[in-house]
OpenMM code with the backbone's topology and positions (N, CA, C; nanometers):
from openmm import Vec3, app, unit

residues = "MET ASP SER THR ILE TRP ASP SER VAL ASP ARG LEU VAL ALA TRP LEU ASP GLY GLU SER ARG LEU GLY ALA ASP ALA GLU ARG LEU LEU ARG ILE ILE LYS LEU SER GLU GLU VAL GLY GLU VAL GLY GLU ALA VAL ILE GLY ALA THR GLY GLN ASN PRO ARG LYS GLY VAL THR HIS SER TRP GLU ASP VAL GLN HIS GLU LEU CYS ASP VAL VAL PHE THR ALA LEU VAL ALA LEU ARG THR LEU THR PRO ASP ALA ARG ASP VAL PHE ALA GLU ARG LEU ALA HIS VAL GLU ARG ARG SER LEU ASP SER ARG GLU GLY ASP GLY ARG".split()
positions = [
    Vec3(-10.0875, 8.9841, -3.1943),
    Vec3(-10.0914, 9.1197, -3.1433),
    Vec3(-10.1814, 9.1210, -3.0201),
    Vec3(-10.1415, 9.1957, -2.9255),
    Vec3(-10.2125, 9.2029, -2.7983),
    Vec3(-10.3591, 9.2397, -2.8182),
    Vec3(-10.4470, 9.1682, -2.7490),
    Vec3(-10.5913, 9.1912, -2.7685),
    Vec3(-10.6322, 9.3321, -2.7248),
    Vec3(-10.5599, 9.3923, -2.6314),
    Vec3(-10.5979, 9.5276, -2.5911),
    Vec3(-10.5778, 9.6263, -2.7063),
    Vec3(-10.4813, 9.5993, -2.7930),
    Vec3(-10.4636, 9.6841, -2.9110),
    Vec3(-10.5871, 9.6741, -2.9992),
    Vec3(-10.6322, 9.5513, -3.0232),
    Vec3(-10.7505, 9.5326, -3.1073),
    Vec3(-10.8753, 9.5874, -3.0399),
    Vec3(-10.8826, 9.5792, -2.9083),
    Vec3(-10.9959, 9.6408, -2.8377),
    Vec3(-10.9956, 9.7919, -2.8602),
    Vec3(-10.8774, 9.8519, -2.8547),
    Vec3(-10.8657, 9.9956, -2.8813),
    Vec3(-10.9048, 10.0278, -3.0246),
    Vec3(-10.8595, 9.9448, -3.1186),
    Vec3(-10.8950, 9.9652, -3.2590),
    Vec3(-11.0464, 9.9577, -3.2759),
    Vec3(-11.1085, 9.8591, -3.2126),
    Vec3(-11.2548, 9.8467, -3.2210),
    Vec3(-11.3236, 9.9716, -3.1665),
    Vec3(-11.2738, 10.0247, -3.0549),
    Vec3(-11.3336, 10.1466, -2.9982),
    Vec3(-11.3138, 10.2660, -3.0910),
    Vec3(-11.1958, 10.2768, -3.1491),
    Vec3(-11.1699, 10.3875, -3.2415),
    Vec3(-11.2602, 10.3791, -3.3648),
    Vec3(-11.2768, 10.2598, -3.4193),
    Vec3(-11.3632, 10.2422, -3.5365),
    Vec3(-11.5071, 10.2767, -3.5007),
    Vec3(-11.5516, 10.2317, -3.3856),
    Vec3(-11.6884, 10.2627, -3.3423),
    Vec3(-11.7065, 10.4140, -3.3266),
    Vec3(-11.6078, 10.4804, -3.2685),
    Vec3(-11.6141, 10.6251, -3.2520),
    Vec3(-11.6168, 10.6941, -3.3879),
    Vec3(-11.5254, 10.6541, -3.4771),
    Vec3(-11.5226, 10.7139, -3.6110),
    Vec3(-11.6537, 10.6901, -3.6856),
    Vec3(-11.7067, 10.5692, -3.6764),
    Vec3(-11.8343, 10.5389, -3.7414),
    Vec3(-11.9458, 10.6281, -3.6876),
    Vec3(-11.9454, 10.6484, -3.5561),
    Vec3(-12.0481, 10.7313, -3.4941),
    Vec3(-12.0388, 10.8780, -3.5323),
    Vec3(-11.9182, 10.9243, -3.5627),
    Vec3(-11.8963, 11.0644, -3.5985),
    Vec3(-11.9057, 11.0899, -3.7481),
    Vec3(-11.9086, 10.9837, -3.8278),
    Vec3(-11.9038, 10.9983, -3.9729),
    Vec3(-12.0332, 11.0565, -4.0287),
    Vec3(-12.0152, 11.1440, -4.1252),
    Vec3(-12.1298, 11.1996, -4.1979),
    Vec3(-12.1358, 11.1406, -4.3386),
    Vec3(-12.0500, 11.0436, -4.3652),
    Vec3(-12.0386, 10.9831, -4.4975),
    Vec3(-12.0990, 10.8438, -4.4980),
    Vec3(-12.1223, 10.7933, -4.6165),
    Vec3(-12.1663, 10.6561, -4.6305),
    Vec3(-12.0506, 10.5603, -4.6035),
    Vec3(-12.0822, 10.4346, -4.5845),
    Vec3(-11.9817, 10.3336, -4.5509),
    Vec3(-11.8746, 10.3215, -4.6588),
    Vec3(-11.9134, 10.3272, -4.7861),
    Vec3(-11.8157, 10.3138, -4.8942),
    Vec3(-11.7156, 10.4293, -4.8937),
    Vec3(-11.7642, 10.5499, -4.8807),
    Vec3(-11.6757, 10.6664, -4.8776),
    Vec3(-11.5867, 10.6629, -4.7542),
    Vec3(-11.6435, 10.6255, -4.6417),
    Vec3(-11.5668, 10.6193, -4.5170),
    Vec3(-11.4538, 10.5180, -4.5293),
    Vec3(-11.4830, 10.4035, -4.5869),
    Vec3(-11.3821, 10.2987, -4.6051),
    Vec3(-11.2665, 10.3509, -4.6906),
    Vec3(-11.2993, 10.4144, -4.8030),
    Vec3(-11.1951, 10.4665, -4.8915),
    Vec3(-11.1114, 10.5747, -4.8237),
    Vec3(-11.1760, 10.6632, -4.7519),
    Vec3(-11.1027, 10.7717, -4.6868),
    Vec3(-11.0122, 10.7214, -4.5745),
    Vec3(-11.0525, 10.6164, -4.5060),
    Vec3(-10.9665, 10.5605, -4.4014),
    Vec3(-10.8432, 10.4949, -4.4617),
    Vec3(-10.8564, 10.4427, -4.5815),
    Vec3(-10.7395, 10.3861, -4.6502),
    Vec3(-10.6500, 10.4996, -4.7007),
    Vec3(-10.7100, 10.6016, -4.7589),
    Vec3(-10.6339, 10.7160, -4.8094),
    Vec3(-10.5620, 10.7882, -4.6957),
    Vec3(-10.6198, 10.7869, -4.5773),
    Vec3(-10.5594, 10.8512, -4.4601),
    Vec3(-10.4175, 10.7982, -4.4351),
    Vec3(-10.3924, 10.6747, -4.4763),
    Vec3(-10.2579, 10.6182, -4.4607),
    Vec3(-10.1536, 10.7024, -4.5340),
    Vec3(-10.1869, 10.7498, -4.6522),
    Vec3(-10.0923, 10.8322, -4.7284),
    Vec3(-10.0551, 10.9579, -4.6514),
    Vec3(-10.1541, 11.0181, -4.5893),
    Vec3(-10.1277, 11.1379, -4.5094),
    Vec3(-10.0320, 11.1052, -4.3947),
    Vec3(-10.0591, 10.9956, -4.3260),
    Vec3(-9.9759, 10.9590, -4.2114),
    Vec3(-9.8334, 10.9227, -4.2533),
    Vec3(-9.8185, 10.8521, -4.3649),
    Vec3(-9.6846, 10.8190, -4.4148),
    Vec3(-9.6100, 10.9467, -4.4521),
    Vec3(-9.6811, 11.0414, -4.5102),
    Vec3(-9.6198, 11.1707, -4.5411),
    Vec3(-9.5685, 11.2403, -4.4162),
    Vec3(-9.6411, 11.2274, -4.3076),
    Vec3(-9.5973, 11.2885, -4.1818),
    Vec3(-9.4720, 11.2204, -4.1274),
    Vec3(-9.4573, 11.0900, -4.1521),
    Vec3(-9.3331, 11.0220, -4.1146),
    Vec3(-9.2174, 11.0825, -4.1935),
    Vec3(-9.2378, 11.0980, -4.3241),
    Vec3(-9.1332, 11.1573, -4.4078),
    Vec3(-9.0969, 11.2974, -4.3628),
    Vec3(-9.1980, 11.3760, -4.3325),
    Vec3(-9.1741, 11.5121, -4.2846),
    Vec3(-9.0929, 11.5106, -4.1553),
    Vec3(-9.1260, 11.4182, -4.0649),
    Vec3(-9.0535, 11.4094, -3.9374),
    Vec3(-8.9085, 11.3649, -3.9581),
    Vec3(-8.8864, 11.2721, -4.0508),
    Vec3(-8.7493, 11.2269, -4.0794),
    Vec3(-8.6681, 11.3425, -4.1377),
    Vec3(-8.7269, 11.4136, -4.2326),
    Vec3(-8.6580, 11.5292, -4.2907),
    Vec3(-8.6291, 11.6321, -4.1815),
    Vec3(-8.7256, 11.6531, -4.0931),
    Vec3(-8.7060, 11.7478, -3.9839),
    Vec3(-8.6038, 11.7019, -3.8818),
    Vec3(-8.5985, 11.5718, -3.8556),
    Vec3(-8.5034, 11.5189, -3.7575),
    Vec3(-8.3599, 11.5220, -3.8102),
    Vec3(-8.3454, 11.5134, -3.9420),
    Vec3(-8.2115, 11.5135, -4.0011),
    Vec3(-8.1700, 11.6513, -4.0510),
    Vec3(-8.2601, 11.7479, -4.0438),
    Vec3(-8.2288, 11.8836, -4.0871),
    Vec3(-8.2057, 11.8950, -4.2366),
    Vec3(-8.2726, 11.8111, -4.3137),
    Vec3(-8.2491, 11.8073, -4.4573),
    Vec3(-8.3098, 11.9246, -4.5339),
    Vec3(-8.3931, 12.0018, -4.4708),
    Vec3(-8.4434, 12.1228, -4.5361),
    Vec3(-8.3630, 12.2402, -4.4802),
    Vec3(-8.2678, 12.2921, -4.5595),
    Vec3(-8.1807, 12.3982, -4.5067),
    Vec3(-8.2560, 12.5240, -4.4638),
    Vec3(-8.3707, 12.5469, -4.5241),
    Vec3(-8.4493, 12.6648, -4.4875),
    Vec3(-8.5074, 12.6505, -4.3474),
    Vec3(-8.5424, 12.5271, -4.3094),
    Vec3(-8.6071, 12.5049, -4.1802),
    Vec3(-8.5112, 12.4528, -4.0733),
    Vec3(-8.4088, 12.3785, -4.1138),
    Vec3(-8.3169, 12.3200, -4.0164),
    Vec3(-8.3797, 12.2012, -3.9461),
    Vec3(-8.3345, 12.1731, -3.8264),
    Vec3(-8.3869, 12.0606, -3.7472),
    Vec3(-8.5168, 12.1053, -3.6802),
    Vec3(-8.6256, 12.0404, -3.7184),
    Vec3(-8.7577, 12.0795, -3.6677),
    Vec3(-8.8269, 11.9672, -3.5918),
    Vec3(-8.7720, 11.8458, -3.5981),
    Vec3(-8.8323, 11.7294, -3.5341),
    Vec3(-8.7247, 11.6488, -3.4633),
    Vec3(-8.7686, 11.5600, -3.3770),
    Vec3(-8.6775, 11.4672, -3.3091),
    Vec3(-8.7053, 11.3259, -3.3587),
    Vec3(-8.6168, 11.2334, -3.3250),
    Vec3(-8.6414, 11.0931, -3.3601),
    Vec3(-8.7598, 11.0383, -3.2810),
    Vec3(-8.7881, 11.0972, -3.1669),
    Vec3(-8.9093, 11.0590, -3.0934),
    Vec3(-9.0336, 11.0983, -3.1742),
    Vec3(-9.0285, 11.2127, -3.2407),
    Vec3(-9.1388, 11.2520, -3.3292),
    Vec3(-9.1579, 11.1485, -3.4394),
    Vec3(-9.0480, 11.0994, -3.4949),
    Vec3(-9.0554, 10.9967, -3.5991),
    Vec3(-9.1227, 10.8716, -3.5432),
    Vec3(-9.0841, 10.8315, -3.4233),
    Vec3(-9.1461, 10.7144, -3.3595),
    Vec3(-9.2972, 10.7341, -3.3464),
    Vec3(-9.3376, 10.8510, -3.3006),
    Vec3(-9.4808, 10.8782, -3.2834),
    Vec3(-9.5544, 10.8740, -3.4171),
    Vec3(-9.4925, 10.9293, -3.5200),
    Vec3(-9.5562, 10.9281, -3.6518),
    Vec3(-9.5668, 10.7855, -3.7064),
    Vec3(-9.4657, 10.7038, -3.6815),
    Vec3(-9.4732, 10.5632, -3.7233),
    Vec3(-9.5875, 10.4919, -3.6517),
    Vec3(-9.6052, 10.5210, -3.5237),
    Vec3(-9.7187, 10.4632, -3.4502),
    Vec3(-9.8505, 10.5068, -3.5124),
    Vec3(-9.8585, 10.6326, -3.5529),
    Vec3(-9.9814, 10.6812, -3.6166),
    Vec3(-10.0103, 10.6049, -3.7454),
    Vec3(-9.9051, 10.5691, -3.8205),
    Vec3(-9.9238, 10.4892, -3.9417),
    Vec3(-9.9819, 10.3527, -3.9051),
    Vec3(-9.9261, 10.2912, -3.8015),
    Vec3(-9.9749, 10.1592, -3.7589),
    Vec3(-10.1199, 10.1680, -3.7145),
    Vec3(-10.1537, 10.2652, -3.6309),
    Vec3(-10.2923, 10.2800, -3.5846),
    Vec3(-10.3869, 10.2994, -3.7018),
    Vec3(-10.3464, 10.3872, -3.7942),
    Vec3(-10.4313, 10.4173, -3.9088),
    Vec3(-10.4517, 10.2939, -3.9952),
    Vec3(-10.3473, 10.2158, -4.0143),
    Vec3(-10.3590, 10.0923, -4.0932),
    Vec3(-10.4509, 9.9927, -4.0250),
    Vec3(-10.4389, 9.9792, -3.8937),
    Vec3(-10.5247, 9.8844, -3.8216),
    Vec3(-10.6710, 9.9291, -3.8259),
    Vec3(-10.6953, 10.0579, -3.8140),
    Vec3(-10.8323, 10.1097, -3.8232),
    Vec3(-10.8873, 10.0846, -3.9642),
    Vec3(-10.8056, 10.1090, -4.0663),
    Vec3(-10.8510, 10.0845, -4.2035),
    Vec3(-10.8808, 9.9365, -4.2249),
    Vec3(-10.7930, 9.8505, -4.1751),
    Vec3(-10.8153, 9.7062, -4.1887),
    Vec3(-10.9428, 9.6643, -4.1164),
    Vec3(-10.9628, 9.7142, -3.9963),
    Vec3(-11.0825, 9.6797, -3.9196),
    Vec3(-11.2084, 9.7338, -3.9867),
    Vec3(-11.1967, 9.8460, -4.0545),
    Vec3(-11.3091, 9.9018, -4.1281),
    Vec3(-11.3460, 9.8113, -4.2457),
    Vec3(-11.2454, 9.7484, -4.3051),
    Vec3(-11.2705, 9.6587, -4.4181),
    Vec3(-11.3313, 9.5251, -4.3774),
    Vec3(-11.2931, 9.4769, -4.2583),
    Vec3(-11.3401, 9.3453, -4.2169),
    Vec3(-11.3510, 9.3326, -4.0660),
    Vec3(-11.4577, 9.2703, -4.0190),
    Vec3(-11.4676, 9.2451, -3.8753),
    Vec3(-11.3665, 9.1394, -3.8293),
    Vec3(-11.3067, 9.0677, -3.9253),
    Vec3(-11.2075, 8.9646, -3.8947),
    Vec3(-11.0653, 9.0194, -3.9020),
    Vec3(-11.0480, 9.1478, -3.8776),
    Vec3(-10.9177, 9.2122, -3.8914),
    Vec3(-10.8099, 9.1429, -3.8084),
    Vec3(-10.8428, 9.1013, -3.6871),
    Vec3(-10.7434, 9.0342, -3.6018),
    Vec3(-10.6878, 8.9112, -3.6700),
    Vec3(-10.7768, 8.8285, -3.7239),
    Vec3(-10.7341, 8.7049, -3.7893),
    Vec3(-10.6600, 8.7335, -3.9189),
    Vec3(-10.7101, 8.8285, -3.9964),
    Vec3(-10.6450, 8.8642, -4.1222),
    Vec3(-10.5021, 8.9113, -4.0948),
    Vec3(-10.4869, 8.9968, -3.9942),
    Vec3(-10.3549, 9.0485, -3.9594),
    Vec3(-10.2639, 8.9363, -3.9123),
    Vec3(-10.3123, 8.8520, -3.8234),
    Vec3(-10.2307, 8.7427, -3.7697),
    Vec3(-10.1863, 8.6465, -3.8801),
    Vec3(-10.2783, 8.6144, -3.9696),
    Vec3(-10.2437, 8.5247, -4.0802),
    Vec3(-10.1403, 8.5881, -4.1718),
    Vec3(-10.1571, 8.7161, -4.2015),
    Vec3(-10.0631, 8.7832, -4.2905),
    Vec3(-9.9262, 8.7976, -4.2255),
    Vec3(-9.9232, 8.8296, -4.0971),
    Vec3(-9.7967, 8.8405, -4.0257),
    Vec3(-9.7235, 8.7067, -4.0275),
    Vec3(-9.7954, 8.5986, -4.0025),
    Vec3(-9.7344, 8.4650, -4.0059),
    Vec3(-9.6796, 8.4341, -4.1447),
    Vec3(-9.7551, 8.4716, -4.2479),
    Vec3(-9.7109, 8.4487, -4.3853),
    Vec3(-9.5815, 8.5247, -4.4153),
    Vec3(-9.5775, 8.6525, -4.3801),
    Vec3(-9.4595, 8.7347, -4.4074),
    Vec3(-9.3401, 8.6839, -4.3277),
    Vec3(-9.3625, 8.6492, -4.2034),
    Vec3(-9.2542, 8.5974, -4.1202),
    Vec3(-9.1996, 8.4672, -4.1784),
    Vec3(-9.2892, 8.3794, -4.2145),
    Vec3(-9.2487, 8.2503, -4.2725),
    Vec3(-9.1705, 8.2718, -4.4016),
    Vec3(-9.2242, 8.3532, -4.4890),
    Vec3(-9.1593, 8.3810, -4.6175),
    Vec3(-9.0227, 8.4447, -4.5963),
    Vec3(-9.0136, 8.5380, -4.5052),
    Vec3(-8.8874, 8.6076, -4.4807),
    Vec3(-8.7838, 8.5152, -4.4198),
    Vec3(-8.8234, 8.4393, -4.3195),
    Vec3(-8.7285, 8.3501, -4.2532),
    Vec3(-8.6883, 8.2354, -4.3434),
    Vec3(-8.7816, 8.1864, -4.4258),
    Vec3(-8.7482, 8.0799, -4.5204),
    Vec3(-8.6463, 8.1299, -4.6217),
    Vec3(-8.6596, 8.2527, -4.6679),
    Vec3(-8.5648, 8.3051, -4.7664),
    Vec3(-8.4281, 8.3249, -4.7032),
    Vec3(-8.4240, 8.3591, -4.5766),
    Vec3(-8.2952, 8.3768, -4.5066),
    Vec3(-8.2244, 8.2434, -4.4946),
    Vec3(-8.2993, 8.1384, -4.4631),
    Vec3(-8.2398, 8.0061, -4.4487),
    Vec3(-8.1898, 7.9542, -4.5811),
    Vec3(-8.2537, 7.9948, -4.6902),
    Vec3(-8.2163, 7.9470, -4.8223),
    Vec3(-8.0920, 8.0146, -4.8796),
    Vec3(-8.0450, 8.1252, -4.8162),
    Vec3(-7.9292, 8.1954, -4.8736),
    Vec3(-7.7986, 8.1622, -4.8041),
    Vec3(-7.8006, 8.0579, -4.7209),
    Vec3(-7.6763, 8.0108, -4.6614),
    Vec3(-7.6375, 8.0776, -4.5318),
    Vec3(-7.7225, 8.1606, -4.4761),
    Vec3(-7.6887, 8.2255, -4.3476),
    Vec3(-7.7032, 8.1311, -4.2323),
] * unit.nanometer
topology = app.Topology()
chain = topology.addChain("A")
for resn in residues:
    res = topology.addResidue(resn, chain)
    for name in ("N", "CA", "C"):
        topology.addAtom(name, app.Element.getBySymbol(name[0]), res)
């Protein structure tokens, strides 16, 4: 992942830490829980983009869905960085693992 993304994540974590009125343990838990809120907003945007709530109709665009998905990614990276200063390495290692596992399973099914 591009280092400028991680630089931004580091700045966001520093800003959040500076603004926090909570202890480190509570802050860590709340940053993880924040993911649920953001995922819910993705769902809300999808429902709004497809007009699945007849009372409300179409209230969002697919661009809104894209933005909400980005918010999930940012929130996850901030939570990961809050858990460990080695977030870049943890993420890179996990991405490599998932990619390897996924591609290996594809090769094993005869494709």
